[in-house]
C-alpha positions as CSV (number, residue, x, y, z in Angstrom):
1,M,29.0,21.7,-55.8
2,K,31.8,19.2,-55.6
3,L,34.8,19.1,-53.3
4,T,38.3,18.7,-54.6
5,T,41.7,18.4,-52.8
6,F,45.3,17.2,-53.0
7,A,46.9,14.0,-51.9
8,Q,50.4,13.9,-50.3
9,T,50.4,10.3,-49.1
10,L,48.7,7.0,-50.1
11,H,46.6,7.3,-46.9
12,D,45.3,10.6,-48.1
13,L,43.7,8.8,-51.1
14,N,41.8,6.5,-48.7
15,V,40.6,9.5,-46.7
16,I,39.5,11.3,-49.9
17,K,37.5,8.3,-51.0
18,D,36.0,7.7,-47.6
19,Q,34.7,11.4,-47.6
20,G,32.9,10.8,-50.8
21,L,35.1,12.9,-53.2
22,D,35.4,11.6,-56.7
23,E,38.7,13.2,-57.8
24,V,42.1,14.0,-56.5
25,I,44.8,16.5,-57.6
26,L,48.3,15.1,-57.8
27,G,51.5,17.2,-58.0
28,H,54.7,16.0,-59.7
29,Q,57.7,17.6,-58.1
30,M,58.9,18.9,-61.5
31,L,55.5,20.3,-62.6
32,S,53.8,21.5,-59.4
33,R,54.9,24.4,-57.2
34,Y,54.5,22.4,-54.1
35,G,54.3,18.9,-55.5
36,K,56.6,16.2,-54.0
37,L,56.0,13.1,-56.1
38,T,58.6,11.6,-58.4
39,T,57.5,10.0,-61.7
40,E,57.3,6.5,-60.2
41,E,55.5,7.8,-57.1
42,F,53.0,9.6,-59.3
43,K,52.3,6.4,-61.2
44,T,51.9,4.5,-57.9
45,F,49.5,7.2,-56.5
46,S,47.6,7.3,-59.8
47,T,47.1,3.5,-59.9
48,R,45.9,3.5,-56.3
49,A,43.5,6.4,-56.9
50,R,42.0,4.7,-59.9
51,D,41.6,1.5,-58.0
52,L,39.5,3.7,-55.6
53,K,37.5,5.1,-58.6
54,L,39.0,8.5,-58.1
55,R,39.6,10.7,-61.2
56,V,43.2,11.9,-61.3
57,I,44.2,15.4,-62.2
58,L,47.8,16.3,-63.0
59,E,48.8,19.8,-61.6
60,W,51.2,21.7,-63.8
61,D,51.2,25.2,-62.2
62,I,54.8,26.3,-62.3
63,L,55.8,29.4,-64.1
64,M,58.6,28.7,-66.6
65,T,61.4,30.2,-68.7
66,E,61.8,28.7,-72.2
67,N,64.6,26.5,-71.1
68,T,62.7,25.2,-68.1
69,F,59.6,24.7,-70.3
70,M,61.5,22.4,-72.7
71,Q,62.8,20.4,-69.8
72,V,59.6,19.8,-67.9
73,T,57.4,18.7,-70.8
74,Q,59.2,15.4,-70.7
75,F,57.7,14.7,-67.3
76,V,54.2,15.2,-68.7
77,T,55.1,12.7,-71.3
78,E,56.5,10.3,-68.7
79,V,53.2,10.1,-66.8
80,D,51.0,10.1,-69.9
81,G,48.2,7.6,-69.4
82,F,48.3,8.0,-65.6
83,F,46.0,11.0,-65.3
84,D,42.5,12.0,-66.6
85,A,42.8,15.8,-66.8
86,L,45.6,18.4,-66.9
87,R,45.4,21.7,-65.0
88,V,47.8,24.4,-66.1
89,Q,48.6,28.0,-65.2
90,D,51.2,29.1,-67.7
91,P,49.6,30.1,-71.0
92,G,52.5,28.4,-72.7
93,A,51.7,25.2,-71.0
94,L,48.1,25.6,-72.0
95,E,49.2,25.9,-75.7
96,W,51.5,23.0,-75.5
97,A,48.8,20.8,-73.9
98,M,46.3,21.7,-76.6
99,E,48.8,20.7,-79.3
100,N,50.4,17.6,-77.7
101,T,47.7,16.0,-75.6
102,K,44.1,15.0,-75.8
103,Y,43.3,15.4,-72.2
104,P,40.5,17.7,-70.8
105,L,42.1,21.0,-69.6
106,Q,41.6,23.0,-66.4
107,F,43.0,26.6,-66.5
108,I,44.2,28.2,-63.3
109,A,43.3,31.9,-63.7
110,E,44.0,32.9,-60.1
111,N,46.9,35.2,-60.9
112,G,46.0,36.3,-64.4
113,N,42.8,37.5,-66.0
114,H,40.3,38.6,-63.4
115,N,37.8,40.2,-65.8
116,L,35.0,38.4,-67.4
117,L,35.9,39.1,-71.0
118,G,39.4,37.7,-70.4
119,L,38.1,34.5,-68.9
120,K,35.7,34.0,-71.7
121,T,38.4,34.5,-74.2
122,W,40.6,31.8,-72.7
123,I,37.7,29.4,-72.7
124,E,36.9,30.2,-76.4
125,Y,40.5,29.8,-77.3
126,T,40.7,26.2,-76.2
127,Q,37.8,25.3,-78.5
128,G,35.9,23.1,-76.2
129,R,38.9,21.5,-74.5
130,M,38.7,23.4,-71.2
131,E,36.4,21.7,-68.7
132,R,37.0,23.9,-65.7
133,I,38.4,27.4,-64.9
134,V,39.9,28.3,-61.5
135,L,38.8,31.8,-60.3
136,S,40.9,34.2,-58.1
137,I,40.2,34.6,-54.4
138,E,40.5,38.3,-54.9
139,L,37.0,38.3,-56.4
140,S,34.1,39.4,-54.2
141,K,30.9,37.4,-53.7
142,D,28.9,39.5,-56.3
143,V,31.6,39.1,-58.9
144,I,31.9,35.4,-58.3
145,E,28.2,35.0,-58.7
146,E,28.2,36.9,-62.0
147,Y,31.2,34.9,-63.4
148,V,29.6,31.6,-62.4
149,R,26.4,32.7,-64.2
150,E,28.1,34.0,-67.3
151,L,30.9,31.5,-67.9
152,P,29.9,28.4,-70.0
153,I,32.0,25.9,-68.0
154,P,32.2,25.0,-64.3
155,C,34.2,27.3,-62.0
156,E,36.5,26.3,-59.2
157,L,37.4,28.5,-56.2
158,L,39.8,28.0,-53.3
159,G,37.7,27.4,-50.2
160,F,40.4,26.6,-47.7
161,G,44.2,27.0,-47.9
162,R,47.2,29.2,-47.8
163,I,47.3,32.6,-49.5
164,L,50.4,33.2,-51.6
165,L,51.7,36.7,-51.2
166,F,55.1,36.6,-52.9
167,Y,57.0,34.4,-55.3
168,T,60.5,34.5,-56.8
169,P,62.4,31.8,-58.7
170,R,65.4,32.8,-56.7
171,L,66.5,30.7,-53.7
172,L,66.4,33.1,-50.8
173,L,66.7,30.8,-47.8
174,S,69.5,28.3,-48.7
175,P,72.2,31.0,-48.9
176,L,71.4,31.8,-45.3
177,S,72.2,28.2,-44.2
178,S,75.6,27.1,-43.2
179,E,74.8,23.5,-44.4
180,K,74.7,22.4,-47.9
181,I,71.2,22.1,-49.2
182,S,70.1,19.4,-51.7
183,V,68.1,20.5,-54.7
184,N,65.3,18.1,-53.6
185,Q,65.2,19.5,-50.1
186,E,62.5,21.9,-48.9
187,I,63.3,24.7,-46.5
188,A,60.6,26.3,-44.3
189,A,61.0,29.4,-42.3
190,V,59.0,32.2,-40.7
191,G,59.5,35.8,-41.8
192,E,58.7,39.2,-40.3
193,S,58.6,42.8,-41.6
194,E,61.2,45.3,-40.6
195,E,58.7,48.1,-41.5
196,S,55.7,47.0,-39.6
197,P,54.8,44.9,-36.5
198,H,53.6,42.0,-38.7
199,K,55.4,38.7,-38.3
200,G,54.8,35.0,-38.7
201,F,54.8,34.9,-42.5
202,P,55.4,31.2,-43.6
203,I,58.2,31.0,-46.2
204,L,59.0,28.0,-48.3
205,E,61.9,27.4,-50.6
206,N,62.0,24.4,-53.0
207,R,63.5,23.6,-56.4
208,H,61.1,26.1,-58.0
209,G,62.0,29.1,-55.9
210,T,60.9,30.9,-52.8
211,F,57.2,31.4,-51.7
212,M,55.9,33.6,-48.9
213,F,52.4,33.2,-47.6
214,H,49.9,35.3,-45.6
215,I,49.9,35.0,-41.8
216,K,46.3,33.9,-42.0
217,E,44.9,31.1,-44.2
218,F,41.9,31.6,-46.6
219,C,38.6,30.1,-45.4
220,L,35.1,30.2,-47.0
221,L,33.7,27.2,-45.1
222,E,30.9,29.4,-43.6
223,F,29.8,30.4,-47.1
224,Y,29.9,27.0,-48.6
225,Q,26.1,26.8,-48.9
226,D,25.9,30.2,-50.5
227,L,28.5,29.3,-53.1
228,S,26.7,26.0,-53.8
229,K,23.4,27.8,-54.4
230,M,25.0,30.4,-56.8
231,G,26.2,27.5,-58.9
232,L,29.9,27.2,-58.2
233,G,31.2,23.9,-59.6
234,F,34.1,23.0,-57.4
235,F,35.3,24.0,-53.9
236,R,39.0,23.3,-53.4
237,M,40.5,22.5,-50.0
238,D,44.3,22.7,-49.9
239,L,45.5,20.8,-46.8
240,R,49.1,20.2,-47.9
241,W,50.5,22.4,-45.1
242,V,49.2,20.5,-42.1
243,E,50.2,17.1,-40.8
244,E,46.9,16.1,-39.4
245,S,44.1,15.1,-41.8
246,Y,41.4,17.8,-41.4
247,L,39.4,16.7,-44.4
248,P,36.8,14.7,-42.5
249,R,36.1,17.7,-40.2
250,L,35.9,20.1,-43.2
251,K,33.6,17.8,-45.0
252,S,31.4,17.6,-42.0
253,I,31.2,21.4,-41.8
254,T,30.4,21.8,-45.5
255,S,27.7,19.1,-45.3
256,S,25.6,20.8,-42.7
257,F,27.1,24.0,-41.4
258,E,26.9,24.4,-37.7
259,S,28.4,27.6,-36.2
260,V,29.4,25.8,-33.0
261,E,31.3,23.1,-35.0
262,F,33.0,25.7,-37.2
263,E,34.1,27.8,-34.2
264,Q,35.5,24.7,-32.5
265,F,37.4,23.9,-35.7
266,K,38.9,27.5,-35.8
267,N,40.0,27.1,-32.3
268,D,41.7,23.8,-33.0
269,Y,43.3,24.8,-36.3
270,P,47.0,25.9,-36.0
271,Q,46.6,29.1,-38.1
272,D,44.2,32.0,-38.0
273,L,41.7,32.2,-40.8
274,M,40.3,35.0,-43.0
275,R,37.8,35.3,-45.8
276,G,39.7,37.8,-47.9
277,F,37.7,40.0,-50.3
278,Y,34.7,37.6,-50.4
279,L,32.1,39.8,-48.7
280,V,33.4,43.1,-50.0
281,N,36.4,44.3,-51.9
282,K,38.2,46.7,-49.5
283,T,41.2,47.4,-51.7
284,D,40.3,51.1,-51.7
285,V,39.2,51.5,-48.1
286,L,42.4,53.2,-47.1
287,F,42.3,55.9,-49.8
288,P,40.2,58.4,-47.7
289,K,42.5,57.8,-44.8
290,L,45.5,58.7,-46.9
291,K,44.1,62.2,-47.5
292,N,44.9,64.8,-44.9
293,H,41.4,65.9,-43.6
294,R,42.9,69.3,-42.9
295,L,43.6,69.8,-46.6
296,V,40.1,68.9,-47.7
297,K,38.4,72.0,-49.1
298,R,35.3,73.3,-47.4
299,E,32.4,75.4,-48.7
300,G,31.2,78.7,-47.2
301,D,34.1,80.3,-45.3
302,Y,36.8,78.7,-47.4
303,V,39.1,81.3,-49.1
304,G,41.8,79.3,-50.7
305,E,45.2,77.7,-50.4
306,V,48.7,79.0,-49.7
307,V,50.7,78.3,-52.8
308,D,53.9,80.1,-51.9
309,A,55.6,81.3,-48.7
310,E,58.7,83.4,-48.8
311,K,60.2,84.3,-45.5
312,S,60.3,88.1,-44.7
313,S,58.3,88.8,-47.9
314,H,54.9,87.3,-48.5
315,L,52.3,84.5,-48.5
316,A,50.7,83.8,-51.8
317,I,47.1,82.7,-51.6
318,M,45.2,81.1,-54.5
319,I,41.6,82.5,-54.1
320,K,38.9,79.9,-54.5
321,N,35.8,81.9,-53.2
322,G,33.5,84.0,-55.3
323,R,33.6,86.9,-52.9
324,G,37.3,87.3,-53.3
325,L,39.6,88.8,-50.8
326,K,39.6,92.3,-49.3
327,K,42.3,94.3,-47.4
328,T,40.1,94.5,-44.3
329,D,39.3,90.7,-44.1
330,K,40.4,88.8,-41.1
331,L,41.7,85.3,-42.0
332,K,42.2,82.0,-40.2
333,I,45.0,79.9,-41.7
334,L,45.1,76.1,-41.0
335,H,48.5,74.4,-41.1
336,P,48.6,70.9,-42.6
337,K,49.7,69.6,-39.2
338,G,46.7,71.2,-37.5
339,K,48.1,74.4,-36.1
340,E,45.9,77.5,-36.6
341,F,46.9,81.1,-37.2
342,E,44.8,84.3,-37.3
343,V,45.7,87.3,-39.2
344,T,44.1,90.7,-40.2
345,I,45.2,91.8,-43.7
346,F,46.8,95.3,-43.6
347,S,48.6,94.9,-46.9
348,L,47.2,93.2,-50.0
349,K,49.1,93.0,-53.3
350,N,48.7,91.5,-56.7
351,L,51.4,89.5,-58.5
352,G,52.8,92.8,-59.9
353,Q,53.5,93.8,-56.3
354,E,50.9,96.6,-56.6
355,E,49.0,97.5,-53.5
356,V,45.2,96.9,-54.0
357,D,42.0,97.0,-51.9
358,S,40.7,93.7,-53.1
359,M,41.5,90.6,-55.3
360,P,38.9,88.6,-57.3
361,N,38.2,84.8,-57.3
362,E,40.7,82.6,-59.2
363,S,43.5,85.1,-58.7
364,I,46.7,85.0,-56.5
365,A,46.9,87.5,-53.7
366,L,50.0,88.4,-51.8
367,I,49.7,89.2,-48.0
368,P,52.6,89.8,-45.5
369,Y,54.5,86.7,-44.5
370,L,53.5,84.9,-41.3
371,G,56.0,82.7,-39.6
372,G,55.1,79.0,-39.3
373,V,52.7,79.0,-42.3
374,W,53.6,76.5,-45.0
375,V,52.6,75.9,-48.6
376,K,49.3,73.8,-48.7
377,S,48.0,75.6,-45.6
378,Q,44.2,76.2,-46.0
379,V,42.8,79.8,-45.6
380,Y,39.4,80.6,-44.3
381,Y,37.4,83.8,-43.4
382,C,37.1,84.4,-39.7
């Protein structure tokens, strides 16, 4: 498995080469969400990278309207000949690249198709032009292993970097500033939730819009060897958010994983780390907690549920027990909030308001109203 990463400065290129990597991802400011390079800077970086025998990949990952799309294609043309492969996220950019360039293509599928059939379809659509596909970090280990095995081209996965939570093309930070903000200027801020205790969300505004990231950064360094054994092609490390060059330390950790070294790195790194859904997809773990355990039906002594409560008149009970309900039965009623009531039936009626001695299963029985009992209360035999 190969490592791949980004370069923000010319010095980064030297570090990347020294660490044994053989490619670099460069972001033009008009084509990349977080890219900062102008056309001339891109050419300078590309020339230097090629002098170092590094393969240059142009990142074109912005999402575009039709007007924006027609404007930014000129920047791809301006740097033509200064990159070796083109990685795109927008299907329109993929189509344009197929028709207007001869470069190998890398498709970023992190935010689109997560199913195997969809990924295979994109690969087939490019008719052999796609050399790599970027998988989503929302996939679990087992799913990644299946996709790596089934897909006919190498797969790439983010191994270290920020997690994008929210994006909008609107500029949300600059209107809050009293100073005039240049279109080329980036604004960084930290956000917090008004509805929860969570805070510390990194927020970035640039010419492409506003981005909000998770409090913790994504990290699969401790699973590098597992990913390599399952056949993952590329392990991406995104270090564009920190001033210090952590690449040598990360490379050392991936080469021969030592828990002590990894723990020390986590202590030194300015952000907390998380592994996301890698080991298990827990997107549905809260579903049982959302259910009121007091409303869960029980077997045996369970009678049914209160479906109507009319003050000074009656409680209507939908009977869900084969033995039915008799006038002499003693009941326990459990309120959704946990309060319990006990009542002995002295009056039992059907929906026709006729007094009866018993009511069968799957029928609605009316008993005298009991204060404090709500609809959805559960009824049991005492």
